N, C-alpha and C positions, 0 to 999 in steps of 0.2 A: 592751228587755223581751223575757224569755223566752216564746215561745209554747207553749202547750199542745200536747202531742203525743198524738193520737189514732190507734188502730190501725184501718187501712182493712180492714174484713171480717176483722179480726183480724190476727195476724201473717202476713198472706197470702203474703208473700214465700217463707216456709219452710214453710208449713202450708196445707192445703186450706182455702180461703176459707169463712168463715161457719159452720165447724165449732166445736164447743165447744173441741176441741184448740187451734185457732188463737187463740181468744180467751183461753183460760187461759195460753198461751204468751205473748200479748202483755202481759197483767197481770203475769206473772212477770218480763217484760223491763222493766217500770217504766211502761208506758204509762199516761197519766193518763186516757185515755178510749178508748171502743169505738165504732167506726162500723159500721153494719149497713144493709142494704137489706131491706125487708120486703114480702112479698106474703100475700094472703089464700087460703087453701085452699077447697075447695068446701064444707067443713063449717064454716068460720068462724074457722079458727085463724090467726094470723099467725105466719109462718115467715121465717126469715132466708135468703133466696135472691135472687140479683141477676137472673138470666135469667127470662123468662117460661116457657121450656121447660127440660128437664132433660138435654138431650144433652151439654152441655159438662161439667157437674159430677156427673151421676149416670148417665151412658151409657144414657139412656132417652128415647123421643120423647115422654113424657108432658109435659103442661102443668100447672104449679102450681095454677091456678086451677080446674081440673076434677078435681082428685085431693083424696081425703081425707087427713088427717093420718096415718091408721093405714097407708094405702097409701105414703105419703112415708116413713114410718118404716121401711119394709122396705128401703129404698134405701141403697147405699153412696155417700156424698158426699165420701169422702176419698182413694179409690184413684187417681183420675185425676191427683192431684198427684205422687204417687210411685208408679207402676204396678210397679216392680221391688222396692219395699221388702220384700215378703215373702221374697225370696230373700237377704236380708241377715240371715246368722245372729247378727251382733252387735247387730241392732236392738232396742232395748228394747221390753219388752211395752208394747202401747198399748190403752187402754181403748176398747173397742168403741163406747161412747157417743160418745167424741170425733169420731167419723166419721160420724154419723148426722145426719139433718136436725134443725136446732135451732130451737126456737121462741123467739119474742120474750119470752115469759114466762120461760123457762128463762134465757135471757141476762140479763134484768133480776134474776132471783133470784141469779144468780153475782155481778153487780155489787153488788147490795145487801148480799150476805154477805162481800164482800171486806173485808179489814181496814183499808182506807183509802177515802176517797172516789173513786168511779169515774164519770167523765162518760160520757153515751151520747148518740150522734148517730144518730137513726133516720130514714133516707130511705124515703119512700114512692114507689113506682114508678108512673108513669102513662105512657100510658092503660092502664087496666085494666077488666075486665068488671064489677068491683065498684064503681068510681066512688068516691064519698065514703065508702062504708062502710068502706074501709081507714082513713081518718083517724078515723073514729068509734070504730073498734075499737082503735086505738092510743091515743086520749085515754082511753078506758074502762080500758086496762091501766095506762096512767100514773096514773090516779085510784086504782086498785087498790093501787098502791104509795105513794100519797101524794105523787106527784112532779108534780101539777098546780098546787101552791102556789108562790109566790115562792121561788126559790133552789133549786128542785129541780135534779137533776143531768142531766136529759135535756132535749134539743132535738130538734125535727122539722125535716127538711130535705126540700125537693123542688124539682124544675124548674118545677113547676106552682105559680103563685102563687095560683090558685084553691084547690088543696089546702091551702096554707098559711093562707089566710083561713078555711077550714073549721076548722082546728085553733084559731085564735085566737077564733073565734066560740064554741066549746066550752070552750076552756081559755084565757082571756086571759093568763094569767101565764106559760104555756109559751113558751119561747124558740123562734123559727123561723129557718130558714136558707134564704134564696132562692139556689139553686144557679144558676150561670151557666156555660154551655158555649159560648156564641157572643157574642163581644165586640161584634159588629154590633147585638146586641139591647140593649146597655147603656143607650141612651136610653129604650127602652121599660121596661126593668127599673127604672131610676131613678124613673120616675113611678109604678109600680105597687106598689113596696114600702112597708111601713109604716115610720115612723120609727125605731122601735126594732128593726127586723129586721136579722138578720146577714147578710152577703153571703158566698156560697161560691163564688168563681170557680176554675176548673181551672187548674192551674200552666202548662199548655202555652198557654192562651190569654193568661196574664200575660206568658210570655216572649215571645210573638209580637206582642203589642200593647203594648208599654211605656207608650205615652202613657194609653191607657185604663186600664192597670193602676194607674197613677199617680192617675188620677181616682177610681176605686174606693176606693184607699187613703186619699184626701183627702175621701171622701164624707161622712165623719161616722158611717158605720156600722162596727161590728165586722166584720173579715174574717177568714173561715176558709178555708183553701186545700187542694185536693186535687189530685192525689196526689203528695206530696212525697217523693222517694226518692232524691235525689242532693244532694251539697254544694252545687252550684252553684244548685239549686233552693231549697234551704233558705236560702242567702245571699241570694237575691232576695226570699224571704219576709221575712227579717230587715230587709231594706233598705226595704221597704214598711210594715214595722210590723204584720204580721198578728198575730192573737191566737191563732190555733191551726192547726197543720198536721196534716193526715190522711195517713198514710203506711203503705205495705205493710211498712215496715221499721222500726218503732218503735225497737227497740233501737239500730239504727245512727244513726237521727236524733237520739236522746238522747244518744248518745256524741258525735256531731258538735257539738251544742250545749255539751256540756262542753269538747270540744277548742277551740272557738271562744271560750271563755271568757264565754258568754252565761248569765247568772244571773237 
C-alpha cells in the first residue's frame, strides 16, 4: 500500500516552515496533503506557528497568544531560513506574502482552490492560555469550508486526547489523530483513544521501540507517522503498513516511493 505523503509545515526542508511559500512549493512538488500547527492570537485568529514565542522564526521575543494578527503581519517569518538569500543576485523574485505569518483560513483557501484534492492535518498545540477555545475556532473554520461532513479533507491532530474529544463533540465526523511521542505512554493511549481515531506516532519512537511499533501497527487503528525524511524511515513505515507519512521533504519521499516501486 502506498502511503499518503503530507508536507510537514510545508516543504520545510527547503523553505521557511509554515509560510505560504513553503506550502505552495509542497503542492507543486506533488504532496497530497499539508500539515500545520495552529495557535490563537490575542484577537482570535488562528495562525500557523509551531512555537509559542517568535524568537526562532521571526527574531522577536513576542508570544503568539499575546499579539494581534496585525502585529504578527508586520514580522518576517522567512529570512531566518536563508539569511543570506538577498545577497544572491540570481535568486528569483519572491512574493513578499510568501514570507509573512500565515492564517489557517488562508491555508484552507489555498487548499480548497487547488486543482486537485488536498488533505489537511491541523495540529492544535497544548498547553495554551486559550484552552478549548482553539478547538472551537478550528471546528468553526472547518464548518465555514463545509469540511465537518463525512469525507472532508481535514483532520485534527493533538498530543492532548482531551483536545481531540472536544473536536469530536463539536464535529463527530471530523477525523482526529492522537499524536504519540512517548512509547511508554502507549498502554494509556490505547485505553483513551476512540475506536475510529487515527494514531500518529513519531518515527524516532517507532525506530527505538520496534515491539511497540508493531503493536501500534496491529492495533486496528489507521497510523500516520511524523516526521519521515529518509529512505530507511520510509521503509520502516512501509513495513508497518502505515497509511500516511508526514515529511519535511515531500518531493524526495514521493520520488523514493516511485523508486521503490510502491503504487
